[in-house]
C-alpha positions as CSV (number, residue, x, y, z in Angstrom):
1,M,143.7,85.9,113.8
2,D,140.2,85.9,112.2
3,V,138.3,82.7,112.6
4,K,136.9,81.4,109.3
5,Q,134.1,78.9,108.6
6,S,136.7,76.4,107.5
7,D,138.2,76.6,111.0
8,I,134.8,75.7,112.5
9,A,134.5,72.9,110.0
10,D,137.9,71.5,110.9
11,R,137.1,71.6,114.6
12,L,133.8,69.6,114.1
13,G,135.1,67.4,111.3
14,I,132.4,68.5,108.9
15,S,132.4,70.3,105.5
16,R,132.6,74.1,105.2
17,V,129.3,74.0,103.2
18,T,127.6,72.3,106.2
19,V,128.9,75.1,108.5
20,T,127.6,77.8,106.0
21,K,124.2,76.3,105.8
22,A,123.9,75.8,109.5
23,L,124.8,79.4,110.3
24,Q,122.3,80.5,107.7
25,D,119.6,78.3,109.3
26,S,119.1,76.2,106.2
27,P,116.3,73.6,106.3
28,D,118.8,71.1,104.8
29,I,120.7,70.9,108.2
30,S,119.3,69.2,111.3
31,E,118.5,71.3,114.4
32,E,121.1,69.3,116.4
33,M,123.9,70.1,113.9
34,K,122.8,73.8,113.7
35,E,123.1,74.0,117.5
36,K,126.5,72.3,117.5
37,V,127.8,74.7,114.8
38,R,126.5,77.8,116.6
39,E,128.0,76.7,119.9
40,T,131.4,76.1,118.3
41,A,131.3,79.4,116.4
42,T,130.6,81.2,119.7
43,Q,133.4,79.4,121.5
44,M,135.8,80.3,118.7
45,D,134.8,84.0,118.6
46,Y,133.7,83.6,115.0
47,I,132.4,86.9,113.4
48,P,130.5,86.4,110.1
49,N,131.7,88.2,107.0
50,L,128.5,89.9,106.0
51,T,130.1,91.4,102.9
52,A,131.0,88.0,101.5
53,R,127.5,86.6,102.3
54,N,125.8,89.6,100.7
55,L,127.8,89.3,97.5
56,T,126.4,85.8,97.2
57,A,122.8,86.9,98.0
58,K,123.1,90.1,95.9
59,K,121.6,92.0,98.9
60,T,123.4,93.8,101.7
61,K,120.4,93.8,104.0
62,T,121.3,97.5,104.7
63,I,119.2,100.6,104.3
64,G,120.6,104.1,104.1
65,V,118.8,106.8,106.0
66,V,119.5,110.5,105.4
67,L,118.2,113.0,108.0
68,P,118.5,116.8,108.1
69,D,119.3,116.8,111.9
70,I,120.0,113.9,114.3
71,T,119.6,116.2,117.4
72,N,115.9,117.0,116.6
73,L,113.4,114.9,118.6
74,Y,111.1,114.9,115.6
75,F,113.6,113.0,113.5
76,S,115.0,110.8,116.3
77,S,111.4,109.6,117.0
78,I,111.0,108.8,113.3
79,V,114.2,106.8,113.3
80,R,113.1,104.7,116.3
81,G,110.0,103.7,114.3
82,M,112.3,102.8,111.4
83,M,114.5,100.7,113.6
84,E,111.6,98.7,115.0
85,V,110.6,97.5,111.5
86,A,114.2,97.1,110.2
87,E,115.0,94.8,113.2
88,K,112.0,92.6,112.5
89,E,112.9,92.3,108.8
90,S,116.6,91.7,109.6
91,Y,117.8,94.9,108.0
92,H,120.5,97.2,109.3
93,I,120.3,101.0,109.1
94,I,123.2,103.2,108.1
95,L,122.3,106.6,109.5
96,T,123.7,109.9,108.1
97,A,122.8,113.6,108.6
98,S,122.9,116.5,106.1
99,R,122.9,119.2,108.7
100,E,120.4,121.0,106.3
101,H,123.0,121.3,103.6
102,S,122.2,119.9,100.1
103,E,125.9,119.3,99.3
104,I,126.4,117.1,102.4
105,E,123.1,115.4,101.6
106,A,124.3,114.5,98.1
107,E,127.6,113.3,99.4
108,N,125.9,111.1,102.0
109,I,123.7,109.5,99.3
110,F,126.7,109.0,97.0
111,N,128.5,107.2,99.9
112,L,125.5,105.1,100.7
113,L,125.2,104.0,97.0
114,S,128.9,103.1,97.1
115,M,128.1,100.8,100.1
116,N,125.5,99.1,97.9
117,V,122.6,99.7,100.3
118,D,119.4,97.9,99.3
119,G,117.4,101.2,99.5
120,L,117.3,104.7,100.8
121,L,115.0,106.7,103.1
122,V,115.6,110.5,102.7
123,C,114.2,113.6,104.4
124,Q,115.7,116.2,102.2
125,S,117.4,119.3,103.6
126,L,115.7,122.7,103.5
127,D,118.0,124.1,100.7
128,T,117.7,121.1,98.4
129,V,116.8,122.2,94.9
130,D,119.0,120.2,92.5
131,I,117.6,116.6,92.3
132,E,120.5,115.2,90.2
133,I,121.6,112.9,93.1
134,F,118.1,111.5,93.4
135,Q,118.0,110.8,89.6
136,K,121.2,108.9,90.0
137,V,119.6,106.7,92.7
138,K,116.7,106.0,90.3
139,K,119.1,105.3,87.4
140,R,120.8,102.7,89.6
141,K,117.5,101.1,90.3
142,K,117.7,101.7,94.0
143,P,114.3,102.1,95.8
144,L,114.0,105.5,97.4
145,V,111.3,106.8,99.7
146,F,111.2,110.4,100.9
147,F,109.7,111.0,104.3
148,G,108.7,113.7,106.8
149,R,108.8,116.8,104.6
150,P,106.9,117.9,101.5
151,V,108.6,116.9,98.3
152,G,108.7,119.6,95.7
153,F,109.3,117.2,92.7
154,S,107.4,114.3,91.2
155,G,108.2,110.8,90.3
156,F,109.4,109.6,93.7
157,N,107.8,107.6,96.5
158,S,107.0,109.7,99.6
159,I,105.2,109.5,102.9
160,G,104.4,112.2,105.5
161,F,101.7,114.4,106.9
162,D,99.4,116.9,105.3
163,D,100.6,120.1,106.9
164,Y,97.9,122.2,105.2
165,F,95.1,120.0,106.5
166,A,96.6,119.8,110.0
167,S,96.8,123.6,110.2
168,N,93.2,123.9,108.9
169,K,92.1,121.4,111.6
170,L,93.8,123.3,114.4
171,T,92.5,126.7,113.2
172,E,88.9,125.3,112.9
173,Y,89.2,124.0,116.5
174,L,90.3,127.4,117.7
175,I,87.4,129.2,115.9
176,K,84.9,126.7,117.4
177,K,86.3,127.5,120.8
178,G,85.3,131.2,120.1
179,K,88.9,132.4,119.4
180,T,88.9,135.0,116.7
181,K,92.1,137.0,117.5
182,I,94.9,134.6,116.5
183,A,98.5,135.2,115.7
184,H,100.8,132.8,113.9
185,I,104.6,132.3,114.3
186,S,105.6,130.1,111.3
187,G,108.5,127.8,110.7
188,N,110.7,127.7,107.6
189,L,108.6,128.7,104.6
190,K,110.7,126.6,102.2
191,S,109.2,123.5,103.9
192,D,106.4,122.5,106.3
193,G,106.0,126.1,107.5
194,C,104.6,127.3,104.2
195,F,101.7,124.8,104.2
196,R,101.0,125.4,107.9
197,L,100.8,129.2,107.4
198,S,98.7,129.0,104.3
199,G,96.3,126.5,106.0
200,F,95.9,128.9,108.9
201,L,95.3,132.0,106.7
202,D,92.9,130.2,104.3
203,T,90.8,128.9,107.2
204,M,90.7,132.4,108.8
205,K,89.7,133.9,105.5
206,K,87.0,131.2,105.0
207,H,85.4,132.4,108.3
208,K,85.8,136.0,107.4
209,L,88.2,136.6,110.3
210,N,90.8,139.3,109.9
211,V,94.5,138.6,110.8
212,K,96.7,141.6,111.6
213,D,99.8,141.7,109.4
214,E,101.9,142.3,112.4
215,W,100.6,139.1,114.0
216,I,102.1,137.0,111.2
217,I,105.7,136.3,112.2
218,K,107.8,134.3,109.7
219,G,110.7,132.4,111.3
220,E,112.3,129.0,111.7
221,F,111.5,125.9,113.7
222,F,113.6,126.9,116.7
223,P,112.8,128.3,120.2
224,E,114.4,131.6,119.6
225,Y,112.0,132.4,116.8
226,G,109.1,131.7,119.2
227,Y,110.7,133.9,121.8
228,N,111.5,136.8,119.5
229,G,108.2,136.3,117.6
230,F,106.1,136.8,120.7
231,N,108.0,139.9,121.7
232,Q,107.3,141.4,118.3
233,I,103.6,140.6,118.7
234,F,103.7,142.0,122.3
235,E,105.2,145.3,121.0
236,T,102.2,145.9,118.8
237,G,100.3,147.0,121.9
238,E,97.4,144.5,121.5
239,L,97.6,140.8,122.5
240,P,95.8,138.1,120.5
241,E,93.8,135.5,122.3
242,V,96.0,132.7,121.0
243,I,99.5,132.2,119.4
244,F,99.5,129.4,116.8
245,C,103.1,128.1,116.6
246,G,104.5,126.3,113.7
247,N,105.9,123.6,115.9
248,G,106.6,122.7,119.6
249,M,110.1,124.3,119.6
250,I,108.6,127.6,118.5
251,A,105.9,127.1,121.2
252,K,108.7,126.6,123.8
253,G,110.2,129.9,122.9
254,A,106.8,131.6,123.0
255,Y,106.2,130.1,126.5
256,E,109.4,131.6,127.8
257,A,108.7,135.0,126.3
258,I,105.1,135.1,127.7
259,R,106.4,134.3,131.2
260,D,109.2,136.9,130.9
261,K,106.4,139.5,130.3
262,G,104.7,138.4,133.5
263,L,101.8,136.8,131.6
264,N,100.0,133.5,132.3
265,I,99.3,130.6,130.0
266,P,96.4,130.1,129.3
267,N,94.6,132.8,131.4
268,D,96.2,135.8,129.6
269,I,97.0,134.1,126.3
270,G,96.7,130.7,124.8
271,V,99.4,128.7,122.8
272,V,98.8,125.9,120.4
273,A,101.1,124.2,117.8
274,I,101.6,121.4,115.4
275,D,104.1,118.8,116.6
276,H,104.4,115.3,118.1
277,K,103.7,113.9,121.6
278,N,107.4,113.4,122.6
279,Y,108.0,117.1,122.5
280,A,104.7,118.9,122.9
281,E,103.8,117.3,126.3
282,M,107.1,118.3,127.8
283,L,105.8,121.9,128.1
284,Y,104.0,123.2,131.1
285,P,101.1,123.7,131.0
286,K,100.8,120.9,128.5
287,L,100.4,122.1,125.0
288,T,97.2,121.7,122.9
289,Y,98.5,120.5,119.6
290,I,98.0,118.5,116.4
291,D,99.9,115.3,117.0
292,Y,102.1,114.0,114.2
293,P,102.6,110.3,115.1
294,T,106.3,110.2,114.2
295,G,107.0,106.7,115.4
296,L,104.3,105.5,113.0
297,L,105.8,107.5,110.2
298,G,109.1,105.8,110.8
299,Q,107.5,102.4,110.7
300,E,105.4,103.0,107.6
301,S,108.4,104.6,105.8
302,M,110.4,101.5,106.4
303,N,107.5,99.2,105.5
304,L,107.0,101.1,102.2
305,L,110.7,101.0,101.3
306,I,111.1,97.2,102.1
307,S,108.0,96.5,99.9
308,K,109.7,98.4,97.1
309,I,112.9,96.4,97.6
310,N,111.1,93.1,97.6
311,N,108.9,94.1,94.6
312,K,112.1,94.4,92.5
313,S,110.3,96.6,90.0
314,I,111.8,100.1,90.3
315,N,109.5,101.3,87.5
316,G,106.3,100.2,89.4
317,K,103.7,102.3,91.1
318,V,104.8,105.5,92.7
319,D,103.3,105.9,96.2
320,N,102.6,109.2,97.8
321,L,101.0,108.6,101.2
322,M,99.7,110.9,103.9
323,L,99.2,109.6,107.5
324,D,96.4,110.8,109.8
325,T,97.0,113.4,112.4
326,F,95.1,114.0,115.7
327,L,94.0,116.9,117.8
328,V,95.2,116.6,121.4
329,E,93.5,119.0,123.9
330,N,95.6,120.0,126.9
331,D,95.9,122.9,129.2
332,S,97.5,125.7,127.1
333,L,94.2,127.1,125.9
334,S,91.5,128.8,128.1
335,C,87.9,127.7,128.0
336,N,86.4,131.2,127.8
């Protein structure tokens, strides 16, 4: 049988209101009484009814998070950052995944709204075009922050990284190192991959450096595209000095293909990428990369959302924030 607050009150010979206030750490109750109530609640295996408490407080202290993929280290690292802030602020996360399908994404958001979450953190799927579900969130005056991927529509809060600038920074670094023959294996061009490719091409053009058409491979953010992409480049009969990969997973596939051809990294060919430390530094030799501090992104996403929740003004300022990225030099690029 479920233990109620009234049962604790009967055991201690006090009112139920006193029990409620003690469990909620109210300043109206002495520390001695609070400790007595807590000890008795533990002894009786009392489990608080958060739903009832939240109905009174008009907040559920829950935040809905919608990811495209829970298996991707990029997203799991972001979530860890979110959890650190949520725990400090006494919020609970309800985590869902769209598996890169906009229909599942919309269903997840609908379900989270039905749970009356206080706010939503969303990294939209790659095939998201219809924003009706996001308009429903806004209509219900629920704070919403997009994170981690470029948002193709206005009027919503977002936080992420400047993919174009990061690509520009990495390409400038390669050129300063004397590298002029550079190939690019991109990720999905409906998302981050588009800005990373255009940043690379524009920077090469600015320096009047030619990029062979056959050295531009358009793919997805998975190792097999790095593997097959390098093989396509290899078959052209001329090797570039460096392969610029859209992310660390593409780089992983390129590493495997390069080794399968009997070539050495970095002596025969260099590899660089845009990614985050948790993945990039797993590769050997360690990858030279632009670091996206994903843990910080998770923390700042949660901070921004909670500030919107506490502000209570859904029609207030719309924030679109970009976090700094950093070049990390490792061993996947030769010095000559």
